[in-house]
C-alpha positions as CSV (number, residue, x, y, z in Angstrom):
1,V,6.3,8.1,17.2
2,T,5.8,4.5,18.2
3,A,2.2,4.6,16.9
4,I,3.4,5.9,13.6
5,L,6.2,3.4,13.2
6,G,3.8,0.6,14.2
7,G,1.3,1.7,11.6
8,W,4.0,1.9,9.0
9,A,5.1,-1.7,9.9
10,S,1.6,-2.9,9.4
11,Y,1.3,-1.1,6.1
12,S,4.6,-2.5,4.9
13,K,3.4,-6.0,5.8
14,L,0.4,-5.5,3.5
15,T,2.4,-4.1,0.6
16,S,5.9,-5.6,0.6
17,S,5.2,-9.3,1.4
18,H,6.6,-12.1,-0.7
19,D,3.9,-14.7,-0.2
20,D,2.2,-14.4,-3.7
21,D,3.2,-14.2,-7.4
22,W,3.5,-11.4,-9.8
23,V,-0.1,-11.6,-11.1
24,D,-1.3,-11.1,-7.5
25,R,0.9,-8.1,-7.2
26,L,-0.4,-6.8,-10.5
27,N,-3.9,-6.8,-9.0
28,H,-3.4,-5.7,-5.4
29,L,-0.4,-3.5,-5.7
30,Y,0.3,-1.9,-9.1
31,T,-3.4,-1.5,-10.0
32,V,-4.2,0.0,-6.6
33,I,-1.3,2.5,-7.1
34,V,-2.6,3.5,-10.5
35,L,-6.2,4.0,-9.2
36,V,-5.0,6.0,-6.2
37,I,-2.9,8.2,-8.3
38,F,-5.8,8.9,-10.6
39,A,-8.1,9.5,-7.6
40,V,-5.7,12.1,-6.1
41,F,-5.3,13.8,-9.5
42,I,-9.0,14.1,-10.1
43,S,-9.6,15.3,-6.5
44,T,-6.9,17.9,-6.8
45,S,-8.5,19.1,-10.1
46,Q,-11.9,19.3,-8.5
47,F,-11.0,21.1,-5.2
48,A,-8.0,23.2,-6.3
49,G,-9.2,24.1,-9.8
50,N,-12.4,25.0,-11.5
51,P,-14.3,21.8,-12.3
52,I,-17.2,23.6,-14.0
53,E,-17.8,27.0,-15.6
54,C,-21.2,28.2,-16.7
55,W,-22.4,30.9,-19.2
56,C,-24.7,33.0,-17.0
57,P,-27.0,35.8,-18.1
58,A,-25.4,39.3,-18.0
59,H,-27.6,40.5,-15.1
60,F,-26.2,37.7,-12.8
61,T,-23.9,39.2,-10.1
62,G,-20.9,37.4,-8.7
63,S,-22.9,35.6,-6.0
64,F,-25.4,34.5,-8.6
65,V,-22.7,33.1,-10.8
66,A,-21.1,31.2,-7.9
67,Y,-24.5,29.8,-6.9
68,T,-25.1,28.7,-10.5
69,K,-21.8,26.9,-10.8
70,S,-22.2,25.1,-7.4
71,F,-25.8,24.1,-8.1
72,C,-24.9,22.7,-11.6
73,W,-22.0,20.8,-10.1
74,V,-24.0,19.2,-7.3
75,K,-27.3,18.6,-9.1
76,N,-25.8,17.1,-12.3
77,T,-26.0,18.4,-15.9
78,Y,-27.3,16.9,-19.1
79,Y,-25.8,16.6,-22.5
80,I,-27.6,17.6,-25.7
81,P,-25.5,17.9,-28.9
82,M,-25.3,21.3,-30.4
83,D,-27.2,20.3,-33.6
84,T,-30.0,18.7,-31.6
85,P,-32.9,20.8,-30.2
86,I,-33.3,21.0,-26.4
87,P,-36.2,18.8,-25.3
88,V,-39.1,20.6,-23.8
89,E,-40.2,17.8,-21.5
90,K,-38.2,17.6,-18.2
91,E,-38.3,13.8,-18.3
92,N,-36.4,13.8,-21.6
93,R,-33.7,16.0,-20.2
94,N,-33.3,13.8,-17.1
95,T,-32.6,10.8,-19.3
96,E,-29.5,12.5,-20.6
97,E,-28.2,13.5,-17.2
98,L,-24.5,12.9,-16.3
99,T,-24.4,11.5,-12.8
100,Y,-20.9,10.4,-12.5
101,Y,-18.4,13.2,-12.7
102,Q,-18.8,14.4,-9.0
103,W,-18.1,10.9,-7.7
104,V,-15.1,9.8,-9.8
105,P,-12.5,10.1,-7.0
106,I,-14.7,8.1,-4.6
107,I,-15.4,5.5,-7.3
108,L,-11.7,5.1,-8.1
109,L,-10.8,4.7,-4.4
110,F,-13.6,2.1,-4.0
111,M,-12.2,0.2,-7.0
112,A,-8.8,0.3,-5.5
113,F,-10.2,-1.2,-2.3
114,L,-11.8,-4.0,-4.2
115,F,-8.5,-4.9,-5.9
116,K,-6.8,-4.9,-2.5
117,F,-9.5,-6.9,-0.7
118,P,-8.4,-10.4,-1.9
119,A,-4.8,-9.7,-0.8
120,L,-6.1,-8.7,2.7
121,I,-8.1,-11.9,2.9
122,W,-5.0,-13.9,1.9
123,R,-2.8,-12.1,4.4
124,M,-5.3,-12.5,7.3
125,L,-6.1,-16.2,6.8
126,N,-2.8,-17.8,5.6
127,G,-1.5,-17.6,9.1
128,G,-4.0,-20.3,10.1
129,S,-1.9,-22.8,8.3
130,G,0.7,-22.7,11.1
131,I,3.5,-21.4,9.0
132,N,4.6,-17.8,8.1
133,V,4.8,-18.0,4.4
134,D,6.2,-14.5,4.0
135,K,8.9,-15.2,6.5
136,I,10.0,-18.4,4.8
137,V,10.3,-16.7,1.4
138,T,12.0,-13.6,2.8
139,L,14.6,-15.7,4.7
140,T,15.3,-17.7,1.5
141,D,15.7,-14.6,-0.6
142,A,18.1,-13.1,2.0
143,T,20.5,-16.1,1.6
144,Q,21.2,-15.6,-2.1
145,I,24.4,-13.7,-1.6
146,G,26.5,-14.7,1.4
147,S,29.1,-17.1,2.7
148,S,28.6,-20.7,1.9
149,E,28.6,-21.6,5.7
150,K,25.9,-19.0,6.5
151,R,23.9,-20.0,3.5
152,E,24.1,-23.7,4.3
153,E,23.1,-22.9,7.9
154,M,20.1,-20.8,6.9
155,V,18.9,-23.4,4.4
156,G,19.2,-26.0,7.1
157,H,17.1,-23.9,9.5
158,I,14.4,-23.4,6.8
159,A,14.3,-27.1,6.0
160,F,14.1,-28.0,9.7
161,Y,11.3,-25.4,10.2
162,M,9.3,-26.8,7.3
163,D,9.8,-30.4,8.5
164,R,8.5,-29.5,12.0
165,W,5.5,-27.8,10.3
166,L,4.8,-30.7,8.0
167,E,5.0,-33.3,10.8
168,A,2.9,-31.2,13.2
169,H,-0.1,-30.9,10.9
170,R,-0.9,-34.5,10.2
171,Q,-3.9,-36.6,11.1
172,Y,-3.7,-38.0,14.6
173,R,-6.9,-40.0,14.3
174,W,-8.3,-42.2,11.6
175,N,-11.9,-42.9,10.8
176,I,-14.0,-43.3,7.7
177,L,-14.7,-39.6,7.4
178,V,-11.0,-38.7,7.5
179,R,-10.2,-41.4,4.8
180,L,-13.0,-40.1,2.6
181,R,-11.8,-36.6,2.9
182,Q,-8.2,-37.5,2.1
183,K,-9.3,-39.4,-1.0
184,A,-11.4,-36.4,-2.1
185,S,-8.6,-34.0,-1.4
186,R,-6.5,-35.8,-4.0
187,F,-8.9,-34.6,-6.7
188,M,-10.1,-31.4,-5.2
189,C,-8.2,-29.2,-2.8
190,F,-11.0,-26.8,-1.9
191,F,-11.6,-28.6,1.4
192,C,-8.9,-26.4,3.0
193,A,-8.1,-29.0,5.6
194,K,-5.0,-28.1,7.5
195,R,-4.2,-31.7,8.6
196,D,-4.8,-33.0,5.1
197,G,-2.2,-30.6,3.7
198,T,-4.6,-28.6,1.5
199,Y,-5.3,-25.5,3.6
200,L,-2.9,-23.1,1.9
201,T,-3.5,-24.4,-1.6
202,G,-7.3,-24.3,-1.2
203,L,-7.1,-20.8,0.3
204,Y,-4.9,-19.6,-2.4
205,I,-7.1,-20.9,-5.1
206,F,-10.1,-19.2,-3.4
207,V,-8.2,-15.9,-3.4
208,K,-7.4,-16.4,-7.1
209,I,-11.1,-16.8,-7.7
210,M,-11.7,-13.6,-5.9
211,Y,-9.2,-11.8,-8.1
212,V,-10.9,-13.1,-11.3
213,V,-14.4,-12.2,-10.0
214,N,-13.2,-8.8,-8.9
215,V,-11.6,-7.8,-12.3
216,V,-14.7,-9.0,-14.2
217,T,-17.1,-7.3,-11.8
218,Q,-15.2,-4.0,-12.2
219,F,-16.7,-3.7,-15.8
220,F,-20.2,-4.3,-14.5
221,L,-19.7,-1.8,-11.7
222,L,-18.5,0.8,-14.2
223,N,-21.5,0.0,-16.4
224,A,-23.9,0.7,-13.5
225,F,-21.9,3.8,-12.6
226,M,-21.4,5.4,-16.1
227,G,-24.1,3.8,-18.2
228,E,-24.5,0.6,-20.2
229,W,-21.8,1.3,-22.6
230,Y,-18.4,0.9,-20.8
231,N,-17.8,-2.7,-21.8
232,M,-17.5,-1.6,-25.5
233,Y,-15.8,1.7,-24.8
234,G,-12.3,0.6,-25.8
235,F,-13.6,-0.8,-29.1
236,E,-15.4,2.4,-29.9
237,V,-12.1,4.4,-29.4
238,L,-10.1,2.0,-31.5
239,S,-12.8,2.1,-34.2
240,G,-12.7,6.0,-34.2
241,L,-8.9,6.1,-34.4
242,A,-9.0,3.6,-37.3
243,N,-11.6,5.3,-39.3
244,D,-10.9,9.0,-38.6
245,H,-7.2,8.8,-37.8
246,Y,-7.6,11.2,-34.9
247,W,-9.0,11.3,-31.4
248,R,-12.7,12.1,-31.5
249,E,-14.4,13.8,-28.5
250,S,-16.5,11.1,-26.9
251,P,-20.2,11.8,-26.2
252,R,-19.7,9.6,-23.1
253,F,-17.6,12.4,-21.6
254,P,-19.1,15.6,-23.0
255,R,-17.3,18.8,-22.2
256,I,-20.2,21.2,-23.1
257,T,-23.4,20.4,-21.1
258,L,-26.6,22.1,-20.1
259,C,-28.0,22.8,-16.6
260,D,-31.5,23.7,-15.4
261,F,-32.1,25.4,-12.1
262,E,-35.0,27.2,-10.4
263,I,-34.9,30.4,-8.3
264,R,-37.7,31.3,-6.0
265,Q,-38.6,35.0,-5.9
266,L,-41.4,35.6,-3.5
267,Q,-44.3,33.5,-4.9
268,N,-42.7,33.1,-8.3
269,I,-40.4,30.3,-9.4
270,Q,-38.1,31.2,-12.3
271,T,-36.4,28.5,-14.3
272,H,-33.1,29.1,-16.0
273,T,-31.1,27.0,-18.5
274,V,-27.4,27.7,-18.7
275,Q,-24.7,26.2,-20.8
276,C,-21.7,24.8,-18.8
277,V,-18.3,23.5,-19.6
278,L,-16.7,20.6,-17.7
279,P,-12.9,20.7,-17.9
280,I,-12.7,17.7,-15.6
281,N,-14.2,15.5,-18.3
282,M,-11.2,16.1,-20.5
283,F,-9.2,14.1,-18.0
284,N,-11.9,11.6,-17.1
285,E,-12.1,10.5,-20.7
286,K,-8.4,9.7,-20.9
287,I,-8.4,8.1,-17.5
288,F,-11.3,5.7,-18.1
289,I,-10.1,4.7,-21.6
290,F,-6.7,3.8,-20.0
291,L,-8.5,1.9,-17.3
292,W,-10.4,0.0,-19.9
293,F,-7.3,-1.3,-21.6
294,W,-5.5,-1.8,-18.2
295,F,-8.4,-3.9,-16.9
296,V,-8.5,-6.0,-20.1
297,F,-4.8,-6.7,-19.6
298,V,-5.2,-7.5,-15.9
299,A,-8.2,-9.7,-16.6
300,T,-6.3,-11.7,-19.2
301,C,-3.3,-12.2,-17.0
302,T,-5.5,-13.1,-14.0
303,C,-7.7,-15.6,-15.8
304,G,-4.6,-17.3,-17.4
305,N,-2.8,-17.4,-14.1
306,F,-5.9,-18.8,-12.3
307,L,-6.2,-21.7,-14.8
308,F,-2.5,-22.4,-14.4
309,W,-2.8,-22.7,-10.6
310,I,-5.9,-24.8,-11.0
311,W,-4.0,-27.3,-13.1
312,R,-1.2,-27.3,-10.5
313,A,-3.6,-27.8,-7.6
314,L,-5.9,-30.5,-9.0
315,F,-3.5,-32.9,-10.6
316,L,-1.2,-35.0,-8.4
317,S,1.1,-35.6,-11.4
318,S,1.8,-31.9,-11.5
319,R,3.1,-31.9,-7.9
320,V,5.1,-35.1,-8.3
321,S,6.7,-34.0,-11.6
322,Y,7.6,-30.6,-10.1
323,V,9.5,-32.3,-7.2
324,K,10.9,-34.9,-9.5
325,K,12.4,-32.3,-11.8
326,Y,14.5,-30.9,-9.0
327,M,15.5,-34.4,-7.7
328,K,16.8,-35.2,-11.2
329,L,18.8,-32.0,-11.2
330,L,20.2,-33.0,-7.8
331,D,21.0,-36.5,-9.2
332,Q,19.0,-38.2,-6.5
333,I,17.1,-40.6,-8.8
334,H,18.9,-43.8,-9.8
335,G,16.2,-46.3,-10.4
336,E,12.6,-47.2,-10.1
337,E,12.8,-47.5,-6.4
338,D,14.0,-44.0,-6.1
339,K,11.2,-42.8,-8.4
340,K,8.6,-44.5,-6.1
341,L,10.3,-42.9,-3.1
342,V,10.2,-39.5,-4.6
343,H,6.5,-40.0,-5.4
344,R,5.9,-40.9,-1.8
345,F,8.0,-37.9,-0.7
346,A,5.9,-35.4,-2.8
347,D,2.5,-37.0,-2.2
348,Q,2.6,-38.1,1.5
349,Y,5.4,-35.9,3.0
350,L,5.2,-32.5,1.3
351,R,1.6,-32.9,0.1
352,D,-0.2,-29.9,-1.5
353,D,0.8,-27.2,0.9
354,G,4.5,-28.2,1.0
355,V,4.8,-28.2,-2.8
356,F,2.8,-24.9,-2.8
357,I,5.4,-23.2,-0.5
358,L,8.2,-24.5,-2.7
359,R,6.5,-23.0,-5.7
360,L,6.2,-19.6,-4.0
361,I,9.9,-19.8,-3.0
362,A,10.8,-20.4,-6.7
363,R,8.6,-17.6,-7.8
364,N,10.1,-15.1,-5.5
365,T,13.8,-16.2,-5.3
366,N,15.5,-18.6,-7.7
367,D,15.8,-22.3,-8.5
368,I,19.3,-22.6,-6.9
369,L,18.0,-21.9,-3.4
370,L,15.0,-24.0,-4.0
371,S,17.2,-27.0,-5.0
372,D,19.2,-26.6,-1.8
373,I,16.0,-26.6,0.3
374,I,14.6,-29.6,-1.5
375,R,17.9,-31.5,-1.0
376,K,17.8,-30.7,2.7
377,L,14.2,-31.8,3.0
378,W,15.0,-35.0,1.1
379,N,17.8,-35.8,3.4
380,V,15.6,-35.2,6.5
381,Y,12.9,-37.3,4.9
382,K,15.2,-40.3,4.3
383,D,16.5,-40.1,7.9
384,K,13.1,-40.8,9.3
385,P,12.8,-44.4,10.8
386,I,9.8,-45.4,8.8
387,V,11.4,-44.3,5.5
388,K,14.7,-46.1,6.4
389,K,12.6,-49.3,6.8
390,I,11.1,-48.7,3.4
391,I,14.5,-48.2,1.8
392,Q,15.9,-51.3,3.4
393,R,12.9,-53.4,2.3
394,R,12.8,-52.1,-1.3
395,R,16.4,-51.5,-2.2
396,R,19.3,-53.8,-2.3
397,Y,22.9,-52.8,-2.6
398,R,23.9,-51.7,-6.0
399,P,27.1,-50.0,-7.2
400,A,26.5,-46.4,-7.8
401,Q,26.1,-45.6,-11.5
402,P,26.5,-42.1,-12.5
403,H,23.6,-40.7,-14.5
404,L,23.7,-37.5,-16.4
405,H,20.4,-35.8,-16.7
406,G,19.9,-32.9,-19.1
407,H,22.4,-30.9,-20.9
408,P,24.8,-28.5,-19.1
409,A,24.0,-25.0,-20.1
410,R,27.1,-22.9,-20.7
411,G,27.0,-19.2,-21.6
412,T,28.3,-15.9,-20.8
413,L,26.0,-13.0,-19.7
414,H,27.4,-9.7,-20.7
415,F,25.8,-7.3,-18.3
416,C,25.7,-3.7,-19.4
417,Q,23.8,-1.1,-17.6
418,R,22.9,2.2,-19.2
419,Q,20.9,4.8,-17.4
420,A,19.0,7.3,-19.4
421,V,18.0,10.6,-17.9
422,C,14.7,12.0,-19.1
423,G,13.8,15.5,-18.1
424,Y,10.2,15.8,-17.0
425,V,9.0,19.2,-18.3
426,C,6.0,20.7,-16.6
427,L,4.4,23.3,-18.7
428,S,1.9,25.7,-17.3
429,V,-0.1,27.6,-19.9
430,S,-2.7,30.2,-19.1
431,V,-4.9,31.9,-21.6
432,T,-6.0,35.3,-20.6
433,G,-7.8,38.1,-22.2
434,P,-10.9,40.2,-21.7
435,C,-14.0,38.6,-23.3
436,F,-17.4,40.0,-22.9
437,D,-18.6,40.9,-19.4
438,P,-16.9,39.4,-16.2
439,A,-19.7,36.8,-15.8
440,K,-18.8,35.1,-19.1
441,R,-15.0,35.6,-19.1
442,E,-14.1,32.5,-17.2
443,Y,-16.5,30.4,-19.3
444,V,-14.9,31.7,-22.5
445,R,-11.4,31.1,-21.3
446,T,-12.2,27.5,-20.2
447,Y,-14.2,26.8,-23.4
448,C,-11.3,27.9,-25.7
449,W,-8.8,25.9,-23.7
450,L,-10.8,22.7,-24.0
451,K,-12.2,23.0,-27.5
452,N,-8.8,24.0,-29.1
453,T,-8.1,27.2,-31.0
454,Y,-7.1,27.8,-34.7
455,R,-4.5,29.9,-36.4
456,V,-5.1,32.5,-39.1
457,K,-2.2,34.4,-40.6
458,K,-2.6,38.2,-40.6
459,S,-2.2,38.4,-44.4
460,H,-5.0,35.8,-44.9
461,P,-8.7,36.6,-44.8
462,F,-10.8,35.2,-42.0
463,P,-12.2,31.8,-43.2
464,V,-15.9,31.6,-43.4
465,D,-16.2,27.9,-43.9
466,K,-16.1,25.9,-40.6
467,S,-14.1,23.1,-42.2
468,Q,-11.3,25.5,-43.1
469,R,-11.1,26.6,-39.5
470,V,-11.0,23.0,-38.3
471,E,-8.0,22.3,-40.5
472,E,-6.0,25.1,-38.8
473,E,-6.9,23.9,-35.3
474,I,-4.1,23.7,-32.7
475,A,-5.0,20.5,-30.8
476,Y,-1.9,19.7,-28.8
477,Y,-1.2,22.3,-26.2
478,Q,-3.5,20.9,-23.5
479,W,-1.7,17.5,-23.7
480,V,1.9,18.6,-23.6
481,P,2.6,17.5,-20.0
482,I,0.9,14.1,-20.5
483,I,2.7,13.6,-23.8
484,L,6.1,14.3,-22.2
485,L,5.3,11.8,-19.3
486,V,4.3,9.1,-21.9
487,M,7.6,9.7,-23.7
488,A,9.5,9.4,-20.5
489,I,7.6,6.1,-19.7
490,L,8.5,4.8,-23.2
491,F,12.1,5.5,-22.6
492,K,12.0,3.8,-19.2
493,L,10.0,0.8,-20.4
494,P,12.9,-1.3,-21.9
495,N,14.8,-0.9,-18.7
496,L,11.8,-2.1,-16.7
497,L,11.3,-5.1,-18.9
498,W,14.9,-6.0,-18.5
499,R,14.6,-5.7,-14.7
500,V,11.5,-7.9,-14.6
501,F,12.6,-10.7,-16.9
502,S,16.2,-10.8,-15.8
503,Y,15.0,-11.7,-12.3
504,N,13.5,-14.9,-13.7
505,S,16.9,-16.1,-14.8
506,G,17.5,-17.4,-11.3
507,M,20.2,-14.8,-10.3
508,D,19.9,-11.2,-9.0
509,L,22.3,-9.5,-11.3
510,N,21.8,-6.1,-9.7
511,Q,22.8,-7.5,-6.3
512,V,25.8,-9.4,-7.8
513,A,27.0,-6.3,-9.6
514,S,26.6,-4.1,-6.5
515,L,28.6,-6.4,-4.4
516,V,31.5,-6.5,-6.9
517,I,31.5,-2.7,-7.2
518,N,31.4,-2.2,-3.5
519,S,34.3,-4.6,-3.0
520,Q,36.6,-2.3,-5.0
521,L,36.8,0.2,-2.2
522,G,37.6,-1.7,1.0
523,P,40.2,-3.9,2.7
524,A,41.9,-6.5,0.6
525,D,40.8,-9.4,2.8
526,K,37.2,-8.2,2.7
527,S,37.3,-7.8,-1.1
528,K,38.6,-11.4,-1.5
529,E,35.9,-12.7,0.8
530,T,33.2,-10.9,-1.3
531,M,34.6,-12.2,-4.5
532,R,34.6,-15.7,-3.1
533,Q,31.0,-15.4,-2.1
534,V,30.0,-14.1,-5.5
535,A,31.8,-16.9,-7.2
């Protein structure tokens, strides 16, 4: 039990940490979950279902049919359109081979590992900075709702811990190399020098580069795996939907293929060519078109987020203005001397890594808590002897003049929670019926399930023209479970968007509402204390 709980604790540390932003979690958490779900689904379809069915000659017995199916599944099949003659040369057939469908689950799991790898690097190496970033952010988030005394005490502990860390990792020796490195780190933080205050920032930028390289490399890996066409696959699908107004069967994922195999009988080698149907490609097609659009979305978010963090890391003005913004909100700037001191506070005291941690706190909690932490750090900084001397030397006594910065925002948030219940209907449809001999029955059933059927009324004659049959095709029954799941996701999507964007308001509305509701049933004194904390 201890080993299991220890393993679960290690797993939770890799998945539920708060030391990154939402774009990082989009890469290493949500994308990994999507890929693992697809891998499990395809694996289940392969091992629990019938991934391939072949039309075998009538004289094949049951063992011959099983051998044919296993051989064609393992040794690949090739795709030749129905209106194209089968090539005679073996080399021409080999060029049309499909070599991916057996390996789809493994490829999906490998892709999931590549998306997770940058997060593993970040989690393993950020501890070298001397501070537990995840612990700092988690403690800050835990103080959002609570008594003012406990909150003030916890904020004081966090500020004291950060001050000890900032002071402990400073240069203790000075030479020309140290001075050159410090000057270079003002313009480029990729030196990852812990005592120069650029370790965390440089490491995080490096991890961001890994995310960008990974999501771009995924397209090239899929090109190598599935053929040199995957980069444009999404545009082909959109073009087909725009021109034909319906989903065309892609030749990239054919469902009807051919298979050649040889059987040795004494000294004779007999070659057979059978026609096979691949039901698994019906799901592979939809999975990989979804992954194409998903990867484009992830790549856009990741590249934009990377450029944003580069701008934050390379320019000193970005760090100073970030701290100065909160100092103005706290009404701590009353003149040019204070502006210079704030500049020194951000540049020489907090430095890159200190401001980086403050940004992560703001990303994962809210601006109110960050303002309290900055105020505590500012007071600790001003109490240092060297800073007191600077203040005494620069500032003379002046009567305090109140300054109003910004405009007070007043508004009322009417929180209304509605919960929609969507029933997930799982339909199981089986098509049965005797067709031909037993060797061909499974093939016919699978073929008719994949290629749709068409309806002809009893009072109408059987249509001779193929186009008339196509008009009567029933093309929805295979996709009913997926359509219902998509409908459920669409009903849930507005609620998810509200949860995501309301969190950026700076207040956890769900936690506030839960505290108010829970206070209704309880002692009166505890209810009043809860109301006071919420207020």
